[in-house]
C-alpha positions as CSV (number, residue, x, y, z in Angstrom):
1,Q,70.5,91.4,148.8
2,V,72.5,90.0,145.7
3,Q,76.2,90.1,145.8
4,L,78.8,88.7,143.5
5,V,82.3,88.9,144.9
6,E,85.7,88.6,142.5
7,S,88.5,87.4,143.9
8,G,91.7,85.8,142.7
9,G,93.6,88.8,141.6
10,G,96.6,89.8,141.9
11,L,100.6,90.8,140.7
12,V,102.0,88.1,137.9
13,Q,105.3,88.3,136.0
14,P,104.2,88.2,132.0
15,G,103.8,84.4,131.1
16,G,101.9,83.4,134.4
17,S,98.9,82.3,135.6
18,L,96.0,83.2,137.7
19,R,92.6,82.1,138.6
20,L,89.7,84.7,138.8
21,A,86.7,83.4,140.7
22,C,83.1,85.1,141.3
23,E,80.7,83.6,143.8
24,A,77.1,85.0,143.8
25,S,74.9,85.6,146.2
26,G,70.8,86.1,146.7
27,I,70.4,84.4,143.4
28,T,69.3,81.1,141.5
29,F,73.0,81.7,140.1
30,S,72.1,78.6,137.7
31,L,69.9,81.0,136.3
32,Y,72.2,83.6,134.9
33,D,74.6,83.7,132.0
34,I,77.9,85.3,133.7
35,S,80.0,87.4,131.6
36,W,83.4,88.1,132.1
37,Y,84.6,92.4,132.1
38,R,87.7,93.9,132.5
39,Q,88.9,97.6,132.5
40,P,92.1,98.3,131.8
41,P,93.9,101.8,132.8
42,G,92.6,104.7,130.7
43,K,90.3,102.4,128.7
44,Q,86.5,101.7,128.8
45,R,85.4,98.4,130.2
46,E,85.6,95.8,127.5
47,L,84.2,92.0,126.7
48,V,86.4,89.1,127.6
49,A,84.5,85.9,128.3
50,T,80.4,84.7,128.5
51,I,79.3,81.3,129.9
52,T,76.4,80.9,129.2
53,R,73.4,79.1,132.0
54,G,74.1,75.7,129.8
55,G,77.6,75.7,129.7
56,A,78.2,78.0,126.2
57,I,81.4,79.6,125.6
58,N,82.5,82.8,123.4
59,Y,85.8,84.8,124.4
60,T,87.1,87.7,122.7
61,D,89.3,87.0,120.3
62,S,92.2,88.4,122.4
63,A,91.2,85.8,125.1
64,K,90.8,82.8,123.0
65,G,94.1,80.0,123.7
66,R,95.0,81.9,126.9
67,F,91.5,82.4,129.1
68,T,89.1,79.6,130.2
69,A,85.8,80.6,131.6
70,S,83.9,77.6,133.8
71,R,81.2,77.8,136.3
72,D,80.2,75.3,139.5
73,D,76.5,75.6,139.9
74,S,76.8,74.0,143.0
75,K,79.2,77.2,144.7
76,N,77.5,79.7,142.7
77,T,80.7,80.2,141.5
78,A,82.2,81.2,138.2
79,Y,86.0,81.1,137.6
80,L,88.1,83.0,134.5
81,Q,91.4,81.1,134.3
82,L,93.9,83.6,132.9
83,N,96.9,81.9,131.5
84,S,100.3,83.0,129.5
85,L,99.8,86.8,130.9
86,K,100.4,89.6,129.4
87,P,100.8,93.0,130.4
88,E,98.0,94.5,128.2
89,D,95.6,92.1,130.0
90,T,96.5,94.0,133.1
91,A,93.0,95.5,134.3
92,V,90.0,95.3,136.6
93,Y,88.6,92.3,135.8
94,Y,84.4,92.0,137.0
95,C,82.1,89.8,136.1
96,Y,78.4,90.2,135.5
97,A,75.3,88.2,135.7
98,R,72.3,88.2,133.4
99,K,69.2,86.8,133.5
100,F,67.2,87.0,130.7
101,T,63.4,87.6,132.1
102,L,61.5,90.3,131.6
103,P,62.2,92.3,133.4
104,P,65.5,91.1,133.0
105,R,68.4,91.2,135.9
106,N,71.6,92.3,135.8
107,Y,74.2,92.6,138.2
108,W,78.0,93.4,138.9
109,G,80.5,92.5,141.0
110,Q,83.6,95.2,141.9
111,G,86.1,93.6,140.5
112,T,89.5,92.0,140.9
113,Q,92.7,93.7,140.3
114,V,95.0,91.9,138.0
115,T,98.8,93.2,137.1
116,V,100.6,91.5,135.2
117,S,104.4,93.2,135.3
118,S,107.8,92.2,135.8
């Protein structure tokens, strides 16, 4: 059974930092691109960052300069370092694993809550 489990969320003050982790099981992790999405309260889910299986990274404009995606395939884990957090970063953060095969294989984690508040 495939599982993606996010962790590392919590309550942090504006300007603070968190490191999110996405640990996968049941897949060959190195074959998957990993994206991070977030869903603020009352809003639709939005893409934050992607790190490909080859290590290429793309960020949304709001994340550039503040967030850092990384991965450790030996641990079947991807990370998202959140720095300089703002209240508008408050959201449930999800990881999403994608394998570009025919048929494709895509899996969502259950999310971890990040709350930025004073």
